[in-house]
MIFIVEX-218364 format. One record per residue: residue number from 1; residue in one letter; y, x, z of N, C-alpha, C in turn. Coordinates in nm, 3 decimals, always signed. Each point is the difference from the previous one (the first is absolute). Last residue first. Layout:
// MIFIVEX-218364
+-----+-----+---------+---------+---------+---------+---------+---------+---------+---------+---------+
:   n : res :      ny :      nx :      nz :     cay :     cax :     caz :      cy :      cx :      cz :
+-----+-----+---------+---------+---------+---------+---------+---------+---------+---------+---------+
: NUM :   A :       Y :       X :       Z :       Y :       X :       Z :       Y :       X :       Z :
...
+-----+-----+---------+---------+---------+---------+---------+---------+---------+---------+---------+
***
This chain:
// MIFIVEX-218364
+-----+-----+---------+---------+---------+---------+---------+---------+---------+---------+---------+
:   n : res :      ny :      nx :      nz :     cay :     cax :     caz :      cy :      cx :      cz :
+-----+-----+---------+---------+---------+---------+---------+---------+---------+---------+---------+
:  98 :   S : -24.220 : -11.725 :  -5.013 :  +0.104 :  +0.078 :  +0.070 :  +0.060 :  -0.076 :  +0.115 :
:  97 :   K :  -0.340 :  -0.179 :  -0.303 :  -0.055 :  +0.106 :  +0.082 :  +0.105 :  +0.072 :  +0.083 :
:  96 :   V :  +0.120 :  -0.343 :  -0.315 :  -0.077 :  -0.059 :  +0.108 :  -0.052 :  +0.107 :  +0.095 :
:  95 :   I :  +0.226 :  +0.138 :  -0.388 :  +0.093 :  -0.069 :  +0.089 :  -0.076 :  -0.055 :  +0.120 :
:  94 :   L :  -0.248 :  +0.196 :  -0.345 :  +0.076 :  +0.101 :  +0.071 :  +0.093 :  -0.062 :  +0.100 :
:  93 :   N :  -0.238 :  -0.282 :  -0.286 :  -0.089 :  +0.059 :  +0.099 :  +0.073 :  +0.107 :  +0.081 :
:  92 :   C :  +0.225 :  -0.196 :  -0.361 :  -0.012 :  -0.095 :  +0.111 :  -0.089 :  +0.058 :  +0.108 :
:  91 :   Y :  +0.045 :  +0.239 :  -0.400 :  +0.121 :  +0.011 :  +0.083 :  -0.008 :  -0.095 :  +0.119 :
:  90 :   P :  -0.339 :  +0.011 :  -0.353 :  -0.017 :  +0.086 :  +0.116 :  +0.123 :  +0.015 :  +0.087 :
:  89 :   N :  -0.076 :  -0.455 :  -0.286 :  +0.002 :  +0.143 :  -0.029 :  -0.008 :  +0.083 :  +0.126 :
:  88 :   L :  -0.114 :  -0.483 :  -0.078 :  +0.116 :  +0.027 :  -0.085 :  +0.014 :  +0.147 :  -0.032 :
:  87 :   N :  -0.338 :  -0.170 :  +0.300 :  -0.030 :  -0.020 :  -0.141 :  +0.117 :  +0.040 :  -0.088 :
:  86 :   S :  +0.028 :  +0.005 :  +0.472 :  -0.092 :  +0.105 :  -0.042 :  -0.031 :  -0.010 :  -0.147 :
:  85 :   G :  +0.277 :  -0.330 :  +0.187 :  +0.063 :  +0.131 :  +0.012 :  -0.091 :  +0.112 :  -0.046 :
:  84 :   A :  -0.167 :  -0.439 :  +0.026 :  +0.096 :  +0.010 :  -0.110 :  +0.067 :  +0.136 :  +0.001 :
:  83 :   V :  -0.284 :  -0.099 :  +0.355 :  -0.077 :  +0.020 :  -0.123 :  +0.094 :  +0.014 :  -0.119 :
:  82 :   R :  +0.201 :  -0.098 :  +0.409 :  -0.061 :  +0.134 :  +0.005 :  -0.079 :  +0.028 :  -0.126 :
:  81 :   V :  +0.188 :  -0.427 :  +0.056 :  +0.106 :  +0.099 :  -0.021 :  -0.059 :  +0.140 :  -0.002 :
:  80 :   Y :  -0.290 :  -0.354 :  +0.103 :  +0.042 :  -0.006 :  -0.140 :  +0.105 :  +0.106 :  -0.030 :
:  79 :   L :  -0.138 :  -0.051 :  +0.448 :  -0.110 :  +0.053 :  -0.081 :  +0.042 :  +0.006 :  -0.147 :
:  78 :   L :  +0.293 :  -0.207 :  +0.296 :  +0.000 :  +0.145 :  +0.021 :  -0.110 :  +0.067 :  -0.081 :
:  77 :   M :  +0.020 :  -0.471 :  -0.003 :  +0.114 :  +0.057 :  -0.072 :  +0.002 :  +0.152 :  +0.014 :
:  76 :   E :  -0.320 :  -0.235 :  +0.248 :  -0.032 :  -0.008 :  -0.144 :  +0.111 :  +0.061 :  -0.084 :
:  75 :   E :  +0.072 :  -0.039 :  +0.461 :  -0.097 :  +0.105 :  -0.028 :  -0.043 :  +0.000 :  -0.147 :
:  74 :   L :  +0.291 :  -0.344 :  +0.141 :  +0.064 :  +0.130 :  +0.013 :  -0.097 :  +0.113 :  -0.033 :
:  73 :   T :  -0.158 :  -0.454 :  +0.012 :  +0.083 :  +0.031 :  -0.116 :  +0.060 :  +0.140 :  +0.008 :
:  72 :   G :  -0.462 :  -0.100 :  +0.268 :  +0.131 :  -0.062 :  -0.017 :  +0.078 :  +0.057 :  -0.117 :
:  71 :   Q :  -0.379 :  +0.292 :  +0.156 :  +0.014 :  -0.127 :  +0.071 :  +0.142 :  -0.052 :  -0.020 :
:  70 :   P :  -0.364 :  +0.364 :  -0.272 :  +0.134 :  -0.033 :  +0.050 :  +0.004 :  -0.140 :  +0.060 :
:  69 :   Q :  -0.382 :  +0.351 :  -0.130 :  +0.003 :  -0.139 :  +0.049 :  +0.138 :  -0.038 :  +0.056 :
:  68 :   L :  -0.203 :  +0.429 :  -0.198 :  +0.099 :  -0.012 :  +0.107 :  +0.010 :  -0.140 :  +0.060 :
:  67 :   Q :  -0.311 :  +0.116 :  -0.365 :  -0.014 :  +0.099 :  +0.107 :  +0.092 :  -0.028 :  +0.119 :
:  66 :   T :  +0.027 :  -0.270 :  -0.391 :  -0.130 :  -0.018 :  +0.063 :  -0.016 :  +0.094 :  +0.119 :
:  65 :   G :  +0.383 :  +0.047 :  -0.262 :  +0.006 :  -0.129 :  +0.070 :  -0.131 :  -0.028 :  +0.073 :
:  64 :   L :  +0.026 :  +0.375 :  -0.282 :  +0.069 :  +0.023 :  +0.127 :  +0.014 :  -0.129 :  +0.081 :
:  63 :   D :  -0.196 :  -0.039 :  -0.425 :  -0.080 :  +0.089 :  +0.083 :  +0.065 :  +0.025 :  +0.136 :
:  62 :   A :  +0.236 :  -0.250 :  -0.329 :  -0.115 :  -0.074 :  +0.051 :  -0.083 :  +0.085 :  +0.096 :
:  61 :   L :  +0.360 :  +0.208 :  -0.223 :  +0.051 :  -0.103 :  +0.091 :  -0.115 :  -0.077 :  +0.063 :
:  60 :   L :  -0.106 :  +0.310 :  -0.334 :  +0.043 :  +0.069 :  +0.121 :  +0.050 :  -0.100 :  +0.103 :
:  59 :   A :  -0.110 :  -0.171 :  -0.421 :  -0.121 :  +0.048 :  +0.066 :  +0.036 :  +0.070 :  +0.132 :
:  58 :   N :  +0.352 :  -0.140 :  -0.282 :  -0.066 :  -0.114 :  +0.064 :  -0.126 :  +0.042 :  +0.075 :
:  57 :   F :  +0.226 :  +0.331 :  -0.251 :  +0.085 :  -0.048 :  +0.109 :  -0.069 :  -0.112 :  +0.076 :
:  56 :   Q :  -0.205 :  +0.153 :  -0.389 :  -0.012 :  +0.101 :  +0.106 :  +0.082 :  -0.042 :  +0.122 :
:  55 :   E :  +0.037 :  -0.262 :  -0.384 :  -0.132 :  -0.018 :  +0.061 :  -0.022 :  +0.098 :  +0.114 :
:  54 :   P :  +0.394 :  +0.031 :  -0.270 :  +0.004 :  -0.112 :  +0.094 :  -0.134 :  -0.024 :  +0.070 :
:  53 :   D :  +0.205 :  +0.468 :  -0.197 :  -0.108 :  -0.095 :  -0.027 :  +0.004 :  -0.113 :  +0.103 :
:  52 :   E :  +0.421 :  +0.322 :  -0.207 :  -0.104 :  -0.007 :  +0.102 :  -0.100 :  -0.111 :  -0.035 :
:  51 :   A :  +0.404 :  +0.348 :  -0.249 :  -0.068 :  -0.130 :  +0.008 :  -0.118 :  +0.007 :  +0.097 :
:  50 :   G :  +0.373 :  +0.324 :  -0.145 :  -0.067 :  -0.011 :  +0.130 :  -0.072 :  -0.131 :  +0.019 :
:  49 :   D :  +0.246 :  +0.102 :  -0.400 :  -0.083 :  +0.117 :  +0.024 :  -0.079 :  -0.010 :  +0.129 :
:  48 :   G :  +0.148 :  -0.469 :  -0.211 :  +0.061 :  +0.131 :  +0.010 :  -0.100 :  +0.111 :  +0.029 :
:  47 :   V :  -0.092 :  -0.509 :  +0.167 :  +0.053 :  +0.055 :  -0.124 :  +0.055 :  +0.140 :  +0.024 :
:  46 :   T :  -0.175 :  -0.309 :  +0.340 :  -0.103 :  +0.005 :  -0.104 :  +0.048 :  +0.056 :  -0.133 :
:  45 :   V :  +0.079 :  -0.021 :  +0.573 :  +0.075 :  +0.022 :  -0.123 :  -0.102 :  +0.022 :  -0.111 :
:  44 :   V :  -0.016 :  -0.255 :  +0.493 :  -0.076 :  +0.081 :  -0.095 :  +0.080 :  +0.009 :  -0.129 :
:  43 :   A :  +0.190 :  -0.229 :  +0.355 :  -0.079 :  +0.096 :  +0.078 :  -0.077 :  +0.093 :  -0.091 :
:  42 :   E :  +0.480 :  -0.224 :  -0.132 :  -0.142 :  -0.030 :  -0.002 :  -0.074 :  +0.106 :  +0.080 :
:  41 :   K :  +0.460 :  +0.041 :  -0.042 :  -0.015 :  -0.139 :  +0.042 :  -0.147 :  -0.040 :  +0.004 :
:  40 :   A :  +0.210 :  +0.510 :  +0.082 :  -0.055 :  -0.091 :  -0.100 :  -0.014 :  -0.141 :  +0.056 :
:  39 :   L :  +0.162 :  +0.440 :  +0.191 :  +0.077 :  -0.124 :  +0.003 :  -0.050 :  -0.103 :  -0.102 :
:  38 :   L :  -0.212 :  +0.426 :  +0.049 :  +0.030 :  -0.036 :  +0.139 :  +0.075 :  -0.132 :  +0.010 :
:  37 :   G :  -0.156 :  +0.258 :  -0.406 :  -0.057 :  -0.126 :  +0.042 :  +0.033 :  -0.043 :  +0.141 :
:  36 :   H :  +0.120 :  +0.396 :  -0.316 :  -0.097 :  +0.017 :  +0.107 :  -0.059 :  -0.130 :  +0.050 :
:  35 :   K :  +0.297 :  +0.035 :  -0.392 :  -0.040 :  +0.138 :  +0.022 :  -0.113 :  +0.011 :  +0.101 :
:  34 :   L :  +0.266 :  -0.366 :  -0.360 :  -0.092 :  +0.013 :  +0.112 :  -0.048 :  +0.143 :  +0.013 :
:  33 :   A :  +0.297 :  -0.211 :  -0.341 :  +0.054 :  +0.093 :  +0.099 :  -0.092 :  +0.019 :  +0.120 :
:  32 :   N :  -0.120 :  -0.294 :  -0.370 :  +0.048 :  +0.125 :  -0.058 :  +0.045 :  +0.101 :  +0.104 :
:  31 :   Y :  -0.187 :  -0.474 :  +0.020 :  -0.055 :  +0.113 :  +0.074 :  +0.052 :  +0.134 :  -0.051 :
:  30 :   K :  +0.125 :  -0.427 :  -0.197 :  +0.031 :  -0.010 :  +0.142 :  -0.056 :  +0.116 :  +0.083 :
:  29 :   V :  -0.026 :  -0.112 :  -0.497 :  +0.083 :  +0.109 :  +0.052 :  +0.019 :  -0.003 :  +0.151 :
:  28 :   I :  -0.267 :  -0.333 :  -0.245 :  -0.044 :  +0.133 :  -0.043 :  +0.078 :  +0.110 :  +0.071 :
:  27 :   E :  +0.118 :  -0.455 :  +0.061 :  -0.130 :  +0.025 :  +0.063 :  -0.048 :  +0.142 :  -0.032 :
:  26 :   K :  +0.387 :  -0.156 :  -0.211 :  +0.027 :  +0.029 :  +0.141 :  -0.129 :  +0.030 :  +0.074 :
:  25 :   G :  -0.031 :  -0.140 :  -0.447 :  +0.058 :  +0.133 :  +0.008 :  +0.026 :  +0.041 :  +0.144 :
:  24 :   E :  -0.148 :  -0.438 :  -0.080 :  -0.106 :  +0.094 :  -0.034 :  +0.050 :  +0.144 :  +0.012 :
:  23 :   A :  +0.307 :  -0.350 :  +0.049 :  -0.087 :  +0.008 :  +0.118 :  -0.111 :  +0.100 :  -0.024 :
:  22 :   T :  +0.456 :  +0.073 :  -0.273 :  -0.110 :  -0.096 :  +0.009 :  -0.080 :  +0.020 :  +0.128 :
:  21 :   K :  +0.382 :  +0.286 :  -0.112 :  +0.041 :  -0.140 :  +0.000 :  -0.114 :  -0.098 :  +0.027 :
:  20 :   V :  +0.181 :  +0.546 :  +0.091 :  -0.115 :  -0.083 :  -0.035 :  +0.040 :  -0.146 :  +0.015 :
:  19 :   G :  +0.358 :  +0.403 :  -0.118 :  -0.078 :  -0.061 :  +0.107 :  -0.111 :  -0.089 :  -0.054 :
:  18 :   G :  +0.497 :  +0.114 :  -0.245 :  -0.123 :  +0.062 :  +0.048 :  -0.073 :  -0.080 :  +0.105 :
:  17 :   K :  +0.439 :  -0.108 :  -0.208 :  -0.109 :  -0.007 :  -0.098 :  -0.134 :  +0.040 :  +0.061 :
:  16 :   Q :  +0.425 :  +0.024 :  +0.230 :  -0.038 :  -0.139 :  -0.018 :  -0.120 :  -0.016 :  -0.093 :
:  15 :   A :  +0.202 :  +0.424 :  +0.078 :  -0.072 :  -0.044 :  +0.120 :  -0.046 :  -0.144 :  -0.012 :
:  14 :   N :  +0.277 :  +0.196 :  -0.335 :  -0.139 :  +0.045 :  -0.008 :  -0.082 :  -0.047 :  +0.120 :
:  13 :   A :  +0.463 :  -0.088 :  -0.002 :  -0.065 :  -0.077 :  -0.107 :  -0.148 :  +0.039 :  -0.011 :
:  12 :   R :  +0.267 :  +0.246 :  +0.299 :  -0.018 :  -0.138 :  +0.049 :  -0.072 :  -0.085 :  -0.104 :
:  11 :   N :  +0.120 :  +0.438 :  -0.123 :  -0.104 :  +0.002 :  +0.102 :  -0.030 :  -0.141 :  +0.052 :
:  10 :   A :  +0.361 :  +0.056 :  -0.296 :  -0.128 :  +0.018 :  -0.070 :  -0.116 :  +0.000 :  +0.099 :
:   9 :   E :  +0.434 :  -0.011 :  +0.177 :  -0.031 :  -0.127 :  -0.067 :  -0.134 :  +0.007 :  -0.074 :
:   8 :   L :  +0.160 :  +0.395 :  +0.192 :  -0.034 :  -0.094 :  +0.105 :  -0.038 :  -0.136 :  -0.060 :
:   7 :   Q :  +0.171 :  +0.332 :  -0.284 :  -0.137 :  +0.032 :  +0.040 :  -0.048 :  -0.098 :  +0.107 :
:   6 :   K :  +0.447 :  -0.037 :  -0.134 :  -0.087 :  -0.033 :  -0.114 :  -0.147 :  +0.024 :  +0.037 :
:   5 :   E :  +0.333 :  +0.134 :  +0.302 :  -0.013 :  -0.146 :  -0.001 :  -0.095 :  -0.044 :  -0.111 :
:   4 :   S :  -0.073 :  +0.490 :  +0.197 :  +0.106 :  -0.073 :  -0.071 :  -0.028 :  -0.150 :  +0.005 :
:   3 :   V :  -0.145 :  +0.362 :  +0.379 :  -0.054 :  -0.070 :  -0.116 :  +0.113 :  -0.079 :  -0.066 :
:   2 :   T :  -0.035 :  +0.468 :  +0.331 :  +0.061 :  -0.130 :  -0.027 :  -0.058 :  -0.059 :  -0.128 :
:   1 :   M :  -0.160 :  +0.370 :  +0.398 :  +0.007 :  -0.028 :  -0.142 :  +0.052 :  -0.141 :  -0.020 :
+-----+-----+---------+---------+---------+---------+---------+---------+---------+---------+---------+
***
């Protein structure tokens, strides 16, 4: 399908108008496309349909830290990654188990 030059110019002009401009607006929409959380920047996603409880995350992290007694930075990081993975969603558990 070919687009006319007039339509192309209109599309370009409209593209300049749209989008979120304010920091507040960007904060609101940054989770719009979040589906599973595997690539989330935060370990605990607190907005949207899949919102998680930060207290539950911290409690699990503390409990497993007490049980496993990680030695050194690497083991602490592995513990954190594992808890973050289990907290983010069940897909992470499937990946770890397979």
